[in-house]
C-alpha positions in Angstrom: 33.4 68.4 -7.3 34.2 71.2 -9.3 35.2 70.3 -12.9 36.6 72.9 -15.3 36.2 72.3 -19.1 39.2 71.2 -21.3 37.5 71.6 -24.8 34.0 70.5 -26.2 33.8 67.4 -23.9 36.7 66.6 -21.4 37.4 68.1 -18.4 39.8 68.1 -15.2 38.4 68.6 -11.8 39.0 68.2 -7.9 37.2 66.4 -5.0 37.3 66.1 -1.5 35.2 63.6 0.6 34.4 62.8 4.7 32.5 59.7 5.7 31.9 59.4 9.3 31.3 55.9 10.7 30.9 53.9 13.9 32.4 50.8 14.3 36.3 49.8 13.4 36.2 53.1 10.7 36.0 56.1 12.5 36.0 57.9 9.6 37.2 58.8 6.3 38.5 61.3 4.5 40.5 62.7 1.2 41.0 64.5 -1.7 41.6 63.5 -5.3 41.7 64.9 -8.7 40.1 63.6 -11.9 40.1 64.0 -15.6 37.5 62.6 -17.9 35.0 63.4 -21.2 31.4 64.3 -21.0 28.6 62.7 -22.9 26.1 64.7 -25.3 23.4 63.7 -22.9 25.4 65.7 -20.1 27.1 62.2 -18.3 30.5 62.4 -16.9 33.0 59.0 -17.2 36.2 59.9 -15.6 39.1 58.4 -13.9 40.6 59.5 -10.9 43.6 59.9 -8.5 44.6 61.4 -5.1 45.0 60.2 -1.5 42.6 58.4 1.4 43.1 58.1 5.2 41.0 56.2 7.3 40.6 56.8 10.9 40.4 53.4 12.8 38.9 53.0 16.0 41.7 50.5 17.1 40.1 49.4 20.1 37.2 48.0 18.3 38.8 47.1 15.8 41.3 44.5 18.0 39.4 44.0 21.2 42.4 45.5 23.0 41.3 48.8 25.3 43.0 52.1 24.5 44.2 52.0 28.4 46.0 49.0 28.2 48.0 50.1 25.3 48.3 53.5 26.5 49.5 51.8 30.1 52.1 49.5 28.2 53.1 52.2 26.2 52.2 50.5 23.0 51.6 52.9 20.5 49.1 52.2 17.6 48.8 54.3 14.8 44.9 54.9 15.0 45.2 57.2 11.2 46.4 55.2 8.2 46.2 56.6 4.1 47.7 55.6 1.1 46.8 56.6 -2.6 43.4 56.1 -4.4 42.7 55.4 -8.1 39.8 54.8 -9.9 36.9 55.1 -12.7 33.3 56.5 -12.3 30.4 58.0 -13.6 28.0 60.6 -12.9 24.4 60.8 -14.9 22.8 64.6 -14.3 18.8 63.9 -13.6 17.0 66.6 -12.8 18.7 69.1 -9.9 20.6 65.7 -8.8 23.1 63.7 -10.2 23.7 60.2 -9.7 27.0 59.0 -9.3 28.9 55.4 -9.2 32.6 54.7 -8.8 35.0 51.9 -8.3 38.2 52.4 -6.6 41.4 51.0 -5.4 43.3 52.3 -2.0 47.2 50.8 -2.9 45.6 48.1 -4.7 45.2 46.6 -1.3 40.7 46.7 -1.9 38.6 47.0 -4.2 35.1 48.8 -3.8 32.7 50.2 -5.7 30.3 52.8 -4.7 27.0 54.9 -5.7 25.4 57.8 -4.1 23.6 60.9 -4.9 25.0 64.7 -5.3 23.0 67.5 -5.4 23.5 70.6 -8.1 24.0 74.4 -6.0 
């Protein structure tokens, strides 16, 4: 994420993501903007919004081979996307950032994620 100060404690930023998979979801990628505030201890609390794409392995997901779909002229989209909104917090610890998010994509799913980021 790249954040830019908006006064003493507010900030706005942008971020991108890319995730690899080996099951029904081969990859997931997106971009979002975020708006939040920084606490006195350096933690960031923010809301974010953007767009998320998902690259599906249709054969793994449905059990129907891609050859069968191609042979029968069945065009099945394997990439889908929709808007993402969520809330998150980042806590700095030495040279890393601990991060937790709760997101929804088009209000169809709700997921919580945690992660570790490295500062450069």
